[in-house]
C-alpha positions in Angstrom: 241.6 187.6 -26.4 244.2 185.3 -28.1 243.6 183.5 -31.4 245.8 181.0 -33.2 248.3 182.2 -35.8 247.3 179.3 -38.1 244.7 179.6 -40.8 241.4 178.2 -39.4 241.0 176.0 -42.5 244.2 174.1 -41.6 243.2 173.4 -38.0 241.8 170.0 -37.0 238.3 169.5 -35.6 239.5 169.2 -32.1 241.4 172.4 -32.2 238.3 174.1 -33.7 236.1 173.0 -30.9 238.6 174.0 -28.2 239.2 177.4 -29.6 235.5 178.1 -30.2 234.7 177.2 -26.6 237.6 179.4 -25.5 236.3 182.3 -27.6 232.7 181.8 -26.3 233.9 182.0 -22.7 235.7 185.2 -23.4 232.5 186.6 -25.1 230.4 185.5 -22.1 232.7 187.4 -19.8 232.3 190.5 -21.9 228.5 190.1 -22.2 228.7 190.1 -26.0 226.7 186.9 -26.7 223.9 189.0 -28.1 226.0 190.3 -31.0 224.9 187.6 -33.5 221.3 188.3 -32.6 221.7 192.0 -33.0 223.0 191.5 -36.5 219.8 189.5 -37.3 217.6 192.2 -35.7 218.9 194.6 -38.3 217.4 192.5 -41.0 213.9 192.3 -39.4 211.2 194.9 -38.7 211.2 195.9 -35.0 207.7 194.6 -34.2 208.4 191.2 -35.8 211.8 190.9 -34.1 210.3 191.7 -30.8 207.6 189.0 -31.3 210.3 186.4 -32.0 212.7 187.2 -29.2 210.0 188.3 -26.7 212.7 190.6 -25.2 212.2 194.2 -24.3 215.7 195.0 -23.1 217.1 195.8 -26.5 214.0 196.5 -28.7 211.0 198.7 -28.0 208.2 197.0 -25.9 205.4 195.4 -27.8 202.7 197.1 -25.7 204.1 200.6 -26.3 202.0 202.3 -29.0 203.2 205.5 -30.6 200.4 208.0 -31.3 200.3 209.2 -34.9 201.3 212.8 -35.3 198.3 215.1 -35.3 197.5 216.3 -38.9 198.6 219.9 -39.5 195.5 221.9 -40.2 196.2 224.6 -42.9 194.6 227.9 -42.3 191.8 228.8 -44.6 192.8 231.2 -47.3 191.3 234.7 -47.0 187.9 235.2 -48.5 187.9 237.6 -51.4 185.2 240.2 -51.8 184.9 242.4 -54.9 183.0 245.6 -54.3 181.8 247.3 -57.5 180.9 251.0 -57.2 178.3 251.5 -59.8 178.7 253.9 -62.8 181.7 256.3 -63.0 183.5 258.6 -65.5 181.2 260.0 -68.1 178.4 257.9 -66.7 177.0 259.7 -63.7 174.3 257.2 -63.0 171.2 258.6 -61.3 171.1 262.3 -60.5 169.2 263.4 -57.3 166.8 266.2 -56.9 169.6 268.4 -55.5 172.1 267.4 -58.2 173.8 264.5 -56.3 175.4 262.1 -58.7 175.1 258.4 -58.1 178.7 257.6 -59.2 180.1 259.8 -56.3 177.8 258.2 -53.7 178.7 254.6 -54.7 182.4 255.2 -54.9 182.5 256.9 -51.4 180.4 254.1 -49.8 182.6 251.4 -51.5 185.8 253.0 -50.1 184.3 253.2 -46.7 183.3 249.6 -46.8 186.8 248.6 -47.9 188.2 250.6 -44.9 185.7 248.8 -42.5 187.0 245.4 -43.7 190.6 246.4 -42.7 189.9 244.8 -39.2 189.0 241.5 -40.9 192.3 239.6 -41.4 190.6 236.7 -43.2 188.8 238.8 -45.8 190.5 240.6 -48.7 188.7 243.4 -50.5 189.1 244.6 -54.0 187.3 247.5 -55.8 186.5 247.3 -59.5 187.3 251.0 -59.6 189.0 253.2 -57.1 188.6 256.5 -59.0 186.0 258.3 -61.1 186.5 256.2 -64.2 184.2 254.5 -66.6 184.1 250.7 -66.7 181.8 248.6 -68.9 179.6 246.1 -67.3 181.6 243.2 -68.8 184.8 244.7 -67.4 183.3 244.7 -63.9 182.3 241.1 -64.2 185.7 240.2 -65.6 187.5 241.9 -62.7 185.6 239.9 -60.2 186.5 236.7 -62.0 190.1 237.7 -62.4 190.7 237.9 -58.6 188.7 234.7 -58.1 186.3 236.5 -55.8 184.1 234.6 -53.4 181.5 237.3 -53.6 180.7 240.2 -55.9 178.7 243.2 -54.6 177.6 246.0 -56.9 176.8 249.2 -55.0 174.1 251.6 -56.4 171.8 254.5 -55.5 169.6 254.6 -58.5 166.5 256.5 -59.5 163.4 254.4 -58.8 160.5 253.8 -61.2 158.4 255.8 -58.7 159.6 258.7 -56.6 157.9 257.3 -53.5 160.2 254.3 -53.4 162.9 254.5 -50.7 165.1 252.2 -48.6 167.7 249.6 -49.2 167.1 246.6 -51.4 169.1 243.7 -52.8 168.9 242.0 -56.2 170.2 238.7 -57.6 170.3 237.4 -61.2 167.2 236.0 -62.7 166.3 235.6 -66.4 162.7 236.5 -65.4 162.4 239.5 -63.2 160.6 239.1 -59.8 158.4 242.1 -60.6 158.2 245.1 -62.9 160.1 247.4 -60.5 163.1 245.1 -60.6 162.8 244.7 -64.4 162.8 248.4 -65.0 165.8 248.9 -62.7 167.7 246.1 -64.6 166.8 247.7 -68.0 168.2 251.0 -66.8 171.4 249.6 -65.4 172.0 247.4 -68.5 171.8 250.6 -70.5 175.0 252.0 -68.8 177.2 250.6 -71.6 175.2 252.4 -74.2 175.8 255.7 -72.3 179.5 254.8 -72.4 179.4 254.6 -76.2 180.0 250.9 -76.3 176.6 249.6 -77.2 175.1 246.3 -76.1 175.4 243.2 -78.3 172.1 242.0 -79.7 171.2 238.7 -78.0 168.6 236.3 -79.3 166.8 233.9 -77.1 169.2 231.0 -77.9 172.3 233.0 -76.9 170.5 234.3 -73.7 169.6 230.7 -72.8 173.3 229.6 -73.2 174.4 232.5 -71.0 172.1 231.5 -68.2 173.2 227.9 -68.5 176.7 229.1 -67.9 175.7 230.8 -64.8 176.0 227.7 -62.6 173.2 226.7 -60.4 175.4 226.6 -57.3 176.6 230.2 -57.9 173.1 231.5 -58.2 171.9 229.6 -55.2 174.7 231.0 -53.1 173.9 234.5 -54.2 170.3 233.9 -53.3 171.2 232.8 -49.8 173.6 235.8 -49.3 170.7 238.1 -50.3 168.4 236.6 -47.7 171.0 236.8 -44.9 172.1 240.3 -45.9 168.6 241.7 -45.9 167.7 240.0 -42.7 170.7 241.6 -41.0 170.4 245.1 -42.6 166.7 245.3 -41.7 167.5 245.5 -38.0 169.4 248.8 -38.4 168.5 250.4 -41.7 165.3 251.3 -43.6 164.4 248.8 -46.3 162.4 249.1 -49.5 159.1 247.3 -49.5 159.8 243.8 -50.8 163.6 244.4 -50.4 164.6 241.0 -51.9 164.2 241.1 -55.7 165.7 239.6 -58.8 166.2 240.6 -62.5 168.4 240.1 -65.5 171.2 242.5 -64.4 174.2 242.3 -66.8 176.7 243.0 -64.0 175.5 239.9 -62.1 176.0 237.5 -64.9 179.2 235.9 -63.8 179.0 232.1 -64.0 181.7 231.7 -61.4 181.2 234.3 -58.7 178.0 234.7 -56.6 176.9 238.2 -57.3 174.4 240.7 -55.7 173.4 244.2 -56.5 172.6 246.5 -53.6 170.5 249.7 -53.9 171.6 251.6 -50.9 168.6 253.9 -51.5 167.1 255.9 -54.3 168.3 259.4 -55.3 164.9 260.0 -56.8 163.5 260.1 -53.3 164.2 263.3 -51.3 164.5 261.4 -48.0 167.0 258.9 -49.3 169.0 261.6 -51.0 169.1 263.6 -47.8 170.6 260.6 -46.1 173.1 259.6 -48.7 174.6 263.1 -49.2 175.7 263.1 -45.5 179.1 261.5 -44.8 178.1 260.2 -41.4 175.1 258.4 -42.9 177.3 256.9 -45.7 179.8 255.8 -43.0 176.9 254.2 -41.1 175.5 252.2 -44.1 179.0 251.2 -45.2 179.8 249.9 -41.8 176.5 248.0 -41.5 176.9 246.4 -44.9 180.5 245.4 -44.2 179.5 243.8 -40.9 176.8 241.7 -42.5 178.9 240.7 -45.5 181.8 239.7 -43.2 179.5 237.5 -41.2 178.2 235.8 -44.3 181.7 235.3 -45.8 182.9 233.6 -42.6 179.8 231.4 -42.4 179.5 227.8 -43.6 177.9 229.2 -46.7 181.4 229.8 -48.1 182.9 226.6 -46.7 
């Protein structure tokens, strides 16, 4: 392509027209007449430019629709279960007819439950105590809150108000006990801190009312539903106490944030229950059954 040596401003009109025509012919031969349009297309959004030119040779076709990328679904975080082996240290808990100490039974069952959960990748288990140590009731509650547990389960094998009582039972928090049996159990359990030499604070009715207001309705409702599902499942494979679902003012269940349930695996005051709970195979069985039922509940829509 040859252009004039002269400055285009100094050329006359005729020369301008002639050279423009000449240049255009050269551009036509090279197929470059679209260059001015391309420069304009850079200034307009592609869909608008396509609508103006109605050409699909350079831009994307109008009818072509690009599917939006599928939203990436984040895996649910693991559910957190806090297992609380009752008593410990200088607080032996109930002592069976043959001298079995509750603190040893609860710790062994809790450890076996934790081991059973090792096959559940989406459930992480913590123990309030892993050894024979004393923890106050407040410390137990605090540890459940500290790990942001989805569920708190306190394991026990107490002495029942009557020696004929036997079988597994579950308890949730209630300011008013469901019955005298549950009320006496809660009174005994709440006395554990006194055995540890700590003493319980004196609570008047106003303070107690505030405490229960802090225990959120949703938390208590979730615990209640867990209790129903848990007992229904356990009843298929394990002996249950008469009226196995109860409620009382257990101090260890007073977390306002974490749904909490206390499980009496049996009563050491009953010779039949004690004879079961002293056997490692039976402790393994009940630990496995409880782990199975709790895993099912933790993975259910109840926990989102």
